[in-house]
Phi, psi and omega in degrees: 000131181238129177239133179232151179263148170292157184307318181301312180297316179299313174302320177296316181294326181285325179294321179296315181298313177299320180295335183250012181302323183295315183298312176300319180290347181289164178273013183284159183288148183309321184289331177287321182294319179298321177299317183298319179296317185295322181293322175294318177301311178296318179307311181299317175296327178292316176303317183287320179298321184288327177291322177298325180287323175302309181297316180304315182297331179270353186276103185274359182283334185276149170284167187298315176306309180299315183297309179299321185292317187284321176303316176298313186290328173290321181302310180300316178304315177296325175289318178298322181287326178298315174295321174297320178300313183297316180294319177297321180293320179297313181296319186290320178294321175298316183297321175297322181291321179296325184266006177049052177288142181296162173308319178296320172297320177291324176296319179295310183306310176296325175298330183278348172248015171080022181258000000 
């Protein structure tokens, strides 16, 4: 069985690897690294949705009803992602406690996700 990736998928995988190189290079346990990567992914999605919302608000080509409908949809998506982020951060903190990570390792982990 041979699997090949499209050029777009290959580029996305390479970009993701670069984006998480600092996490991969850290001395943290693999499970913690995976949690940090998941948190970054959610943060990225929130950022994209906020950017989409900003563009939507500036788009004068849409009628008010369409803009309002799409705005509400984006707000719901952002709310869901924010909830997922909160859950992921809570799970990370529990995992760090369960693994008895040192204060320095906790500080490193939080620094890697911008907290």
